[in-house]
N, C-alpha and C positions, 0 to 999 in steps of 0.2 A: 231535355226535348231531343230529337234526335230528328232527321230525316224522313221524314214521310208524306205518303201519297192519302188519296182518300179511295176508305172500303169501298169493296165490290157492294149493294144493297143489297138488302136480306130482298127473301120473297115474301109478297106483297101477306100480311095478316100473320106474316112472324114475330114471335112474342123476343120483347127485350131482352138481352141477359142480363147477370145480375150487376155486371161489374155497371153496364150500359146504366140501371136505373142508379146506382150511388152515384154514378157523375152525374142523373142528373139533378139529387136531391140536393146537391152541393150545390150546385150551379145555380140552382133553386133559392138558397139561403144568397147565396152569393147575389146574388143580381137581385134580391129581393121580392121573387114573384113566384106564379103557382106553376110547381114542375112542367105539367103543361106547358106552360108559355117559354122552356125553354128549348134554345135550338141549335141542334148536338150532331157534329160530323164526327165519324169511329175514321182514328186515321190507321195507316199501317205503321207501323215503326220496320224504323232497315235492320232484322234478324235481333228486334229488344226481346226482349223477356216483359217488359213494362206495355200498359197499355196508351196508347195517346187521342184525343177529343181535342178538338173545335170545339167553343158554347158560345152562344149568344141568346140575348132576349129577344122575342119577336118585339118586343118597342123597340130595341134599339140595334137594329141585324148588324149592323157597320161595326159596333165595340165587340173585339174576338180578343177571344182568351187560346190558350192552352192548356189541356189538364193534362199531364204524366199521373198514371193513378199504375201505382207501384200493385203487383199480388201481395200483401202481406203489408198489416201496418209499419211503419218506422220511428224510429226516433228520431229528430231530427237532430239535432247533436252528433248522431253515428253514421248520417246522410253524406256519403259519398260526393253525389252533386250535387247538394251545397253547399258543404266541403271546400271542393275546389271551387264552385261558384263563388262565393267570398273571396277565395286566394286569385283569381283571375280580375271580382273587382277590384279589391282595392289594387294591382297592379296595373289597373287603368286598361285592360283589354276588356272588347264588346262581345259581351255573351247576352243571352237572357234574363231581363228582368224579373228575378221572382213575387210574385206579388202576394199569394196568402200560400202558408204550408198548414198542410191537414193532415201533419205525422198520423194518427190513431186512424180513420179515413184512407193511407195510404196514397196521398194529393198531393201534388205542388202547382198551384197555378202559375201560368208562365204568358208571358205577352208573348203575342201569336207576332214574329219576322215573316209570316204570311208561307207561297209551298214554293221558292223559286227560289232554289239550292245552283253556290258556283256550276254545278253540273249541268242546270239544268240552263242556266244563263249565257252558259260560252253557246249549247247549243241552237239555241235561240240567236242568237248576234249571231251567227253568219261567219262569211269564211272570205269577204272582201276585202279590203289593202284596210280600209277604217275600223273594221272588227276584227283582225288580226291585232291591229294596233291596239283594241283596248282589251282585248284578249287578251294580252301580253300585260297589259298595268295592272292588269283584273291579278295576272299568274305575281305581281311582280309583288302585289300589298300580302298574296294570300303567302310566299318566302318571307316577306317580312312580319308575316305576325308569329311565324313558326319563332322566328328570333328572338322575336318578342317575350314566347313562351318560354325559351329557355333562357332568359336573361332573368328572369322569376327566379331561379331556382332555389335561389341561400333566399330569397323571400319564405316560398314555399316551408324551408326548413326549420326559419326566426320561429314561425306562427304554429306551425306542430300540423301542418298541414298531414293528411292521407295522402299524398301525394309525394311529399319528405320522404314515408315510409315504405312506400312500395315499389318494385325495381321491376326491370327485367333483366332477372339474375337468371343463372343457366338453368332454372329451375323450371320458371314461367316459361322463357321460352320455346326452351324443352317438351315441355307440354304444349305447345301450341304445338309444336315442329309430327309430336304423334297424336297431335288430334288431326292435320295433314293427312296421318297415314292411314288413319284408322279410316278416315270418311274417305279419303282419296283410290284409295287401293282398294278400300274394305266396300263401304257403303257406296258409291260411288261405282268402278269399275269390278266392287268381285273377283278382285284378285287374291291367287293364292299362291304366296312366295314358297320356295324352299324354308326349310332354317333358318341355314346360312344366306341364304339373300336376303332374306326378313332382317336377323342378327347385322347385317353389314348393310343393308338400308341407315336403321335404326342408328348404328354406328358412327356413320354419315352424318346426318341432320344432329346426332350428341354433338361432334365435332363442331356445327355448322354454330350452334347454343349454343356453345363451350368459348368459342372465339368472340361472340358478339357480345358475352357476357364480361368480359375478361376488359372489352373497351370504356373508357372517361365516361360517367354519368351527365347528365344532364336534365330538364325537365323536359318530360314529350306530351303530346295529347293523348296519342294514343291509338288515334284512327282519323288521324290526318286525309282526308280523303275529302274530291269537291261534294260531294251528298254534306257532309258535315259541315259545310260554310252557305252560311246563307247570306244571300243577296238582299236586305232589305227595304222599304218604298224609298228609302234618298239614296239608292246605292251603295250602300257603305254592305262591307263585309260584316259579318257576325260569325262567332266561335260555336256550333250545341256540339250536343257527347258528346262533354269531357267529364264528365264523369269518372273514368278511367285512368285518367293521368298519374304517369307514375315516372320513374328514373330511369331515362334509356339512354342507347346511342346518341353522340351527335346529329345524325344520319335520318334516325327513326322517323322522324311526322315529313320529313322529306320526298320518301320511297314514295308514299301509298297520294300524294300529291299529284306525281309525273309520271309514275307509270304505272298508276293501278284502278282497273277497271275500267279499262282501253281493251274497243275489237280491235287494234292494229298497236303493233309498238309505238311508241315514243321514239323520237328522233334521236338517235347518240347525238350528237353535235349539241341538238336542242336540249338534252338531258345535258350535258355536262354548261351548258354556259347557265342555266341554272343552275346549277352547282352552283358555278364561282357567282352568281352570284348572292346568295344563301350567305355565302362566306365574306363575303366583302360587307352585306349586312349586320353578321353578326358584331364584324371588328367595327362599323360603324356605331354600332351598341355599348362598346368598351368588352367586348364577353373576347376570352382568349383566342389566338391565332393559333389553324391550324392546319400540317400541312397540307396541299393540294393534295399530293402522291395520296395520305395516306387516307385520307377522307375520302377520295376515290373510290378507292381499294374498301373502305369500310359501305359507301353508299352500294356499288354493286356486292357486298358479302348478305345488308340487311338485306339489297333488293330478296337476293334466293330465301332467305328467312322469311318477311315481309308477305311475297310472296306466295310463298307456300300453304302461310296461316292463313291466305287472303282462300288462297284454294280447299284449304280446307272447311275455312265458312261453306263458300261457294259450293260446294260438295255435299255437303248435310242438309244446306238450305232444297239440294236436289234430289238428294238416295234418299234423306232421311224424314225433310221438313213439307214435300213434294210443293215446292215453290222453283221447282226448274226455270218457270217463265220469265223469273226474274236475273235467275242469278247463272243459271248455266252457260251462260252464251261469252264471259267469259273467263270460265275454266282454261279453255283451249288457250285464250291472250298469255294468258298468265303463266300457265305453262311454259308460254314459248319463252318471254319477256325473265324465269328465271335462270329456261336454259344458255340465255345467250348472256346472260350476268356471269354463268359459270364456263361462258367456252372464252373471257374473256382475257387474255395476255396478262399472266402476273398471279391469277387464283389457283387454287387449290380445285384437285379434282372431281373431289365425291363419287367417284368411277361407281358402287352398286348402285347410285341417290340417281346420277343421272344416267345411268344403261335406265334404271326404270321411267323414269320419265320423257328416254327414248322415244320409251315402246309408246305410247300415249297415241 
Protein backbone atom coordinates (compact mmCIF):
# COMPACT_ATOMS: atom_id res chain seq x y z
CA UNK A 1 0.00 0.00 0.00
CA UNK A 2 1.09 3.55 -0.57
CA UNK A 3 -0.33 6.98 0.02
CA UNK A 4 -3.35 7.44 -2.17
CA UNK A 5 -6.37 9.60 -2.98
CA UNK A 6 -9.56 8.91 -4.84
CA UNK A 7 -9.33 8.80 -8.62
CA UNK A 8 -11.24 11.35 -10.67
CA UNK A 9 -14.51 9.69 -11.74
CA UNK A 10 -14.78 8.33 -15.26
CA UNK A 11 -17.20 9.96 -17.64
CA UNK A 12 -20.71 8.55 -17.69
CA UNK A 13 -20.99 5.41 -19.75
CA UNK A 14 -17.23 4.71 -19.76
CA UNK A 15 -16.43 1.01 -19.58
CA UNK A 16 -14.34 -0.31 -16.67
CA UNK A 17 -10.79 -1.26 -17.63
CA UNK A 18 -9.50 -4.84 -17.48
CA UNK A 19 -7.73 -4.20 -14.16
CA UNK A 20 -10.97 -3.11 -12.56
CA UNK A 21 -12.77 -6.17 -13.90
CA UNK A 22 -10.08 -8.41 -12.43
CA UNK A 23 -10.37 -6.70 -9.04
CA UNK A 24 -14.16 -6.92 -9.09
CA UNK A 25 -14.09 -10.65 -9.82
CA UNK A 26 -11.61 -11.25 -6.99
CA UNK A 27 -13.62 -9.10 -4.56
CA UNK A 28 -16.84 -10.93 -5.46
CA UNK A 29 -15.22 -14.25 -4.56
CA UNK A 30 -13.80 -12.80 -1.33
CA UNK A 31 -17.16 -11.45 -0.17
CA UNK A 32 -19.20 -14.32 -1.60
CA UNK A 33 -21.41 -12.01 -3.63
CA UNK A 34 -22.13 -11.30 -7.27
CA UNK A 35 -19.67 -8.94 -9.00
CA UNK A 36 -22.39 -6.30 -9.34
CA UNK A 37 -22.76 -6.27 -5.53
CA UNK A 38 -19.13 -5.19 -5.04
CA UNK A 39 -18.39 -1.55 -4.25
CA UNK A 40 -15.15 -0.47 -5.86
CA UNK A 41 -13.23 2.79 -5.39
CA UNK A 42 -10.19 3.30 -7.59
CA UNK A 43 -7.34 5.02 -5.76
CA UNK A 44 -4.41 6.94 -7.19
CA UNK A 45 -1.06 5.69 -5.85
CA UNK A 46 1.77 8.12 -5.22
CA UNK A 47 4.00 7.64 -8.30
CA UNK A 48 3.57 3.87 -8.12
CA UNK A 49 3.41 1.21 -10.82
CA UNK A 50 0.80 -0.65 -8.78
CA UNK A 51 -2.90 0.16 -8.76
CA UNK A 52 -4.96 0.41 -5.58
CA UNK A 53 -8.63 -0.11 -4.92
CA UNK A 54 -10.86 0.13 -1.88
CA UNK A 55 -13.43 -2.65 -1.90
CA UNK A 56 -16.56 -3.47 0.06
CA UNK A 57 -19.81 -5.35 -0.43
CA UNK A 58 -23.14 -3.55 -0.79
CA UNK A 59 -24.56 -5.59 2.08
CA UNK A 60 -21.86 -4.25 4.47
CA UNK A 61 -20.34 -1.06 3.02
CA UNK A 62 -18.56 -0.12 6.27
CA UNK A 63 -16.27 -3.20 6.04
CA UNK A 64 -13.61 -2.08 3.59
CA UNK A 65 -10.29 -3.49 2.41
CA UNK A 66 -7.48 -2.32 0.16
CA UNK A 67 -6.39 -4.29 -2.90
CA UNK A 68 -2.90 -3.75 -4.25
CA UNK A 69 -2.93 -4.83 -7.89
CA UNK A 70 0.43 -5.59 -9.50
CA UNK A 71 0.92 -5.27 -13.27
CA UNK A 72 1.79 -8.98 -13.55
CA UNK A 73 1.41 -12.20 -11.53
CA UNK A 74 4.03 -12.80 -8.84
CA UNK A 75 5.25 -15.59 -6.57
CA UNK A 76 4.47 -14.72 -2.93
CA UNK A 77 7.88 -15.98 -1.84
CA UNK A 78 9.60 -13.48 -4.14
CA UNK A 79 7.46 -10.43 -3.40
CA UNK A 80 9.38 -7.61 -1.71
CA UNK A 81 6.31 -6.12 -0.03
CA UNK A 82 5.40 -9.42 1.60
CA UNK A 83 9.03 -10.06 2.58
CA UNK A 84 9.44 -6.72 4.36
CA UNK A 85 5.95 -6.93 5.87
CA UNK A 86 6.86 -10.27 7.49
CA UNK A 87 10.11 -8.76 8.80
CA UNK A 88 8.41 -5.67 10.22
CA UNK A 89 5.59 -7.69 11.78
CA UNK A 90 8.11 -10.00 13.46
CA UNK A 91 9.82 -6.91 14.89
CA UNK A 92 6.51 -5.47 16.15
CA UNK A 93 6.49 -2.56 13.71
CA UNK A 94 3.03 -1.19 12.81
CA UNK A 95 2.32 -2.18 9.20
CA UNK A 96 -1.03 -2.95 7.55
CA UNK A 97 -2.23 -6.51 8.06
CA UNK A 98 -2.08 -8.69 4.95
CA UNK A 99 -5.35 -10.61 4.72
CA UNK A 100 -4.92 -12.61 1.52
CA UNK A 101 -2.46 -13.06 -1.34
CA UNK A 102 -3.49 -14.12 -4.85
CA UNK A 103 -0.15 -14.08 -6.61
CA UNK A 104 -1.42 -15.58 -9.87
CA UNK A 105 -3.83 -12.66 -10.10
CA UNK A 106 -1.24 -10.09 -8.99
CA UNK A 107 -3.30 -9.20 -5.91
CA UNK A 108 -2.55 -8.50 -2.23
CA UNK A 109 -5.56 -7.86 0.01
CA UNK A 110 -4.79 -5.64 2.99
CA UNK A 111 -6.28 -3.92 5.97
CA UNK A 112 -7.75 -0.51 5.13
CA UNK A 113 -6.08 2.19 7.21
CA UNK A 114 -8.23 4.99 5.80
CA UNK A 115 -7.10 8.10 3.96
CA UNK A 116 -5.47 10.15 6.74
CA UNK A 117 -1.74 10.31 6.16
CA UNK A 118 0.49 12.06 8.67
CA UNK A 119 0.83 14.91 6.16
CA UNK A 120 -2.95 15.31 5.99
CA UNK A 121 -3.29 14.94 9.77
CA UNK A 122 -0.78 17.76 10.35
CA UNK A 123 -2.55 19.97 7.82
CA UNK A 124 -5.90 19.41 9.55
CA UNK A 125 -4.62 19.79 13.11
CA UNK A 126 -4.04 23.54 12.91
CA UNK A 127 -1.39 25.82 14.36
CA UNK A 128 -2.66 26.93 17.78
CA UNK A 129 -0.51 26.07 20.81
CA UNK A 130 -2.30 22.84 21.69
CA UNK A 131 -2.22 21.72 18.04
CA UNK A 132 1.51 22.39 17.86
CA UNK A 133 2.03 20.22 20.94
CA UNK A 134 0.07 17.39 19.34
CA UNK A 135 2.06 17.71 16.11
CA UNK A 136 5.37 17.58 17.98
CA UNK A 137 4.18 14.48 19.84
CA UNK A 138 3.26 12.80 16.55
CA UNK A 139 6.61 13.75 15.02
CA UNK A 140 8.37 12.23 18.04
CA UNK A 141 6.48 9.00 17.41
CA UNK A 142 7.47 9.07 13.74
CA UNK A 143 11.11 9.60 14.71
CA UNK A 144 10.89 6.75 17.20
CA UNK A 145 9.73 4.45 14.38
CA UNK A 146 12.86 5.27 12.35
CA UNK A 147 15.04 4.22 15.27
CA UNK A 148 12.99 1.05 15.69
CA UNK A 149 13.39 0.22 12.00
CA UNK A 150 17.16 0.63 12.38
CA UNK A 151 17.02 -1.69 15.38
CA UNK A 152 15.75 -4.40 13.00
CA UNK A 153 18.98 -4.37 10.94
CA UNK A 154 20.39 -7.51 12.55
CA UNK A 155 17.07 -9.36 12.38
CA UNK A 156 16.83 -8.58 8.67
CA UNK A 157 20.19 -10.31 8.12
CA UNK A 158 19.37 -13.22 10.43
CA UNK A 159 16.09 -13.97 8.66
CA UNK A 160 17.53 -13.56 5.17
CA UNK A 161 15.19 -10.71 4.29
CA UNK A 162 15.79 -9.23 0.86
CA UNK A 163 16.07 -5.85 2.62
CA UNK A 164 19.37 -6.94 4.18
CA UNK A 165 20.80 -7.80 0.76
CA UNK A 166 19.91 -4.50 -0.88
CA UNK A 167 21.78 -1.31 -0.13
CA UNK A 168 22.23 2.30 -1.04
CA UNK A 169 25.59 1.55 -2.58
CA UNK A 170 27.32 3.93 -4.94
CA UNK A 171 25.60 2.51 -8.03
CA UNK A 172 22.12 2.90 -6.54
CA UNK A 173 22.71 6.41 -5.20
CA UNK A 174 24.30 7.54 -8.45
CA UNK A 175 21.49 5.99 -10.50
CA UNK A 176 19.01 8.11 -8.54
CA UNK A 177 21.12 11.22 -9.12
CA UNK A 178 21.37 10.48 -12.84
CA UNK A 179 17.58 10.14 -12.87
CA UNK A 180 17.47 13.61 -11.32
CA UNK A 181 19.86 14.96 -13.96
CA UNK A 182 17.93 13.48 -16.86
CA UNK A 183 14.50 14.65 -15.74
CA UNK A 184 15.20 17.95 -13.97
CA UNK A 185 17.62 19.34 -16.51
CA UNK A 186 16.12 17.34 -19.39
CA UNK A 187 12.40 16.49 -19.20
CA UNK A 188 11.47 19.54 -17.11
CA UNK A 189 13.88 22.32 -18.11
CA UNK A 190 15.19 21.14 -21.50
CA UNK A 191 18.68 22.38 -20.64
CA UNK A 192 21.46 21.91 -23.20
CA UNK A 193 24.83 21.96 -21.41
CA UNK A 194 28.21 21.99 -23.07
CA UNK A 195 29.84 18.54 -22.83
CA UNK A 196 32.41 19.71 -20.29
CA UNK A 197 29.71 21.30 -18.11
CA UNK A 198 27.60 18.15 -18.16
CA UNK A 199 30.65 16.06 -17.27
CA UNK A 200 31.45 18.36 -14.33
CA UNK A 201 27.89 18.22 -12.99
CA UNK A 202 27.80 14.43 -13.27
CA UNK A 203 31.19 14.22 -11.55
CA UNK A 204 29.78 16.23 -8.62
CA UNK A 205 26.78 13.88 -8.46
CA UNK A 206 29.11 10.88 -8.49
CA UNK A 207 31.11 12.39 -5.62
CA UNK A 208 27.93 12.79 -3.52
CA UNK A 209 27.00 9.15 -4.18
CA UNK A 210 30.48 7.86 -3.38
CA UNK A 211 30.74 9.69 -0.06
CA UNK A 212 27.31 8.55 1.14
CA UNK A 213 27.91 4.97 0.01
CA UNK A 214 30.96 4.84 2.28
CA UNK A 215 28.94 5.68 5.42
CA UNK A 216 27.97 2.91 7.90
CA UNK A 217 24.66 1.25 7.00
CA UNK A 218 21.49 0.41 8.90
CA UNK A 219 18.05 -0.73 7.74
CA UNK A 220 16.10 2.07 6.06
CA UNK A 221 12.45 2.29 5.02
CA UNK A 222 13.65 4.13 1.92
CA UNK A 223 10.68 6.51 1.40
CA UNK A 224 9.86 7.70 4.90
CA UNK A 225 7.95 10.91 4.25
CA UNK A 226 4.70 12.03 5.87
CA UNK A 227 2.56 10.65 3.02
CA UNK A 228 3.81 7.15 3.79
CA UNK A 229 2.78 7.25 7.45
CA UNK A 230 -0.91 6.74 8.11
CA UNK A 231 -2.86 7.82 11.18
CA UNK A 232 -5.35 5.01 11.77
CA UNK A 233 -8.77 5.18 13.43
CA UNK A 234 -7.20 4.90 16.89
CA UNK A 235 -4.80 7.76 16.25
CA UNK A 236 -1.82 5.41 15.91
CA UNK A 237 0.92 5.79 13.30
CA UNK A 238 1.22 2.98 10.76
CA UNK A 239 4.04 2.50 8.24
CA UNK A 240 3.18 1.86 4.58
CA UNK A 241 5.02 1.63 1.23
CA UNK A 242 7.89 -0.28 2.84
CA UNK A 243 8.60 -2.78 0.05
CA UNK A 244 11.84 -1.01 -0.98
CA UNK A 245 13.49 -1.20 2.45
CA UNK A 246 17.26 -1.61 2.26
CA UNK A 247 20.51 -0.83 4.05
CA UNK A 248 21.76 2.75 4.01
CA UNK A 249 23.07 5.71 6.06
CA UNK A 250 21.52 6.28 9.49
CA UNK A 251 20.27 9.72 8.40
CA UNK A 252 18.45 8.43 5.32
CA UNK A 253 14.88 8.12 6.63
CA UNK A 254 15.10 11.20 8.84
CA UNK A 255 15.79 13.50 5.89
CA UNK A 256 12.48 13.02 4.01
CA UNK A 257 10.48 13.12 7.25
CA UNK A 258 11.93 16.49 8.26
CA UNK A 259 12.56 18.34 5.00
CA UNK A 260 10.77 16.70 2.06
CA UNK A 261 7.55 17.85 0.34
CA UNK A 262 7.49 21.20 2.05
CA UNK A 263 6.41 24.41 0.36
CA UNK A 264 8.52 26.42 2.82
CA UNK A 265 11.94 25.28 4.09
CA UNK A 266 11.97 23.68 7.52
CA UNK A 267 13.44 25.83 10.29
CA UNK A 268 17.11 24.93 10.88
CA UNK A 269 16.81 25.02 14.68
CA UNK A 270 13.75 22.75 14.56
CA UNK A 271 15.53 20.29 12.28
CA UNK A 272 18.61 20.23 14.55
CA UNK A 273 16.44 19.58 17.60
CA UNK A 274 14.70 16.68 15.82
CA UNK A 275 18.09 15.22 14.90
CA UNK A 276 19.03 15.27 18.57
CA UNK A 277 15.71 13.59 19.45
CA UNK A 278 16.50 10.86 16.95
CA UNK A 279 20.03 10.24 18.22
CA UNK A 280 18.81 10.04 21.81
CA UNK A 281 16.09 7.60 20.82
CA UNK A 282 18.64 5.41 19.04
CA UNK A 283 20.78 5.33 22.16
CA UNK A 284 17.77 4.52 24.35
CA UNK A 285 17.17 1.47 22.15
CA UNK A 286 20.77 0.33 22.62
CA UNK A 287 21.97 1.29 19.14
CA UNK A 288 25.57 2.51 18.77
CA UNK A 289 26.21 6.14 19.64
CA UNK A 290 26.83 8.46 16.69
CA UNK A 291 29.00 11.56 16.91
CA UNK A 292 26.70 14.60 16.72
CA UNK A 293 28.91 16.65 14.43
CA UNK A 294 29.43 13.73 12.04
CA UNK A 295 25.71 13.04 11.97
CA UNK A 296 24.95 16.69 11.21
CA UNK A 297 27.33 16.57 8.26
CA UNK A 298 25.87 13.28 7.00
CA UNK A 299 22.34 14.66 7.36
CA UNK A 300 23.17 17.66 5.17
CA UNK A 301 24.88 15.49 2.55
CA UNK A 302 21.95 13.06 2.65
CA UNK A 303 19.65 16.07 2.21
CA UNK A 304 21.49 16.93 -1.00
CA UNK A 305 21.16 13.41 -2.40
CA UNK A 306 17.63 12.67 -1.21
CA UNK A 307 16.20 16.03 -2.24
CA UNK A 308 17.80 15.77 -5.67
CA UNK A 309 16.35 12.26 -5.96
CA UNK A 310 12.92 13.62 -4.99
CA UNK A 311 13.33 16.50 -7.46
CA UNK A 312 14.00 13.95 -10.18
CA UNK A 313 10.74 12.17 -9.30
CA UNK A 314 8.77 15.43 -9.18
CA UNK A 315 10.30 16.51 -12.51
CA UNK A 316 9.52 13.17 -14.17
CA UNK A 317 5.93 13.21 -12.91
CA UNK A 318 5.57 16.80 -14.15
CA UNK A 319 7.45 16.71 -17.45
CA UNK A 320 6.80 13.14 -18.60
CA UNK A 321 3.71 11.74 -16.87
CA UNK A 322 1.77 15.01 -16.85
CA UNK A 323 0.95 15.08 -13.14
CA UNK A 324 2.37 18.52 -12.49
CA UNK A 325 -0.69 19.56 -10.49
CA UNK A 326 0.49 17.21 -7.74
CA UNK A 327 4.27 17.51 -7.98
CA UNK A 328 5.52 20.71 -9.62
CA UNK A 329 4.92 22.86 -6.52
CA UNK A 330 7.55 20.86 -4.60
CA UNK A 331 10.39 21.32 -7.10
CA UNK A 332 11.42 24.89 -6.21
CA UNK A 333 11.42 24.30 -2.43
CA UNK A 334 13.38 21.06 -2.88
CA UNK A 335 16.07 22.80 -4.91
CA UNK A 336 16.22 25.60 -2.33
CA UNK A 337 16.68 23.00 0.43
CA UNK A 338 19.54 21.38 -1.51
CA UNK A 339 21.30 24.72 -1.98
CA UNK A 340 20.92 25.60 1.69
CA UNK A 341 22.47 22.25 2.68
CA UNK A 342 25.33 22.75 0.22
CA UNK A 343 26.08 26.23 1.58
CA UNK A 344 26.33 25.09 5.21
CA UNK A 345 29.74 25.50 6.88
CA UNK A 346 32.05 22.54 6.37
CA UNK A 347 30.28 21.20 3.30
CA UNK A 348 32.11 20.28 0.13
CA UNK A 349 31.61 22.76 -2.71
CA UNK A 350 30.29 20.69 -5.69
CA UNK A 351 30.74 23.86 -7.80
CA UNK A 352 29.32 22.67 -11.13
CA UNK A 353 26.20 21.22 -9.56
CA UNK A 354 25.72 24.27 -7.36
CA UNK A 355 26.01 26.71 -10.28
CA UNK A 356 23.48 24.72 -12.33
CA UNK A 357 20.98 24.70 -9.45
CA UNK A 358 21.48 28.39 -8.70
CA UNK A 359 20.35 29.18 -12.24
CA UNK A 360 16.94 27.59 -11.61
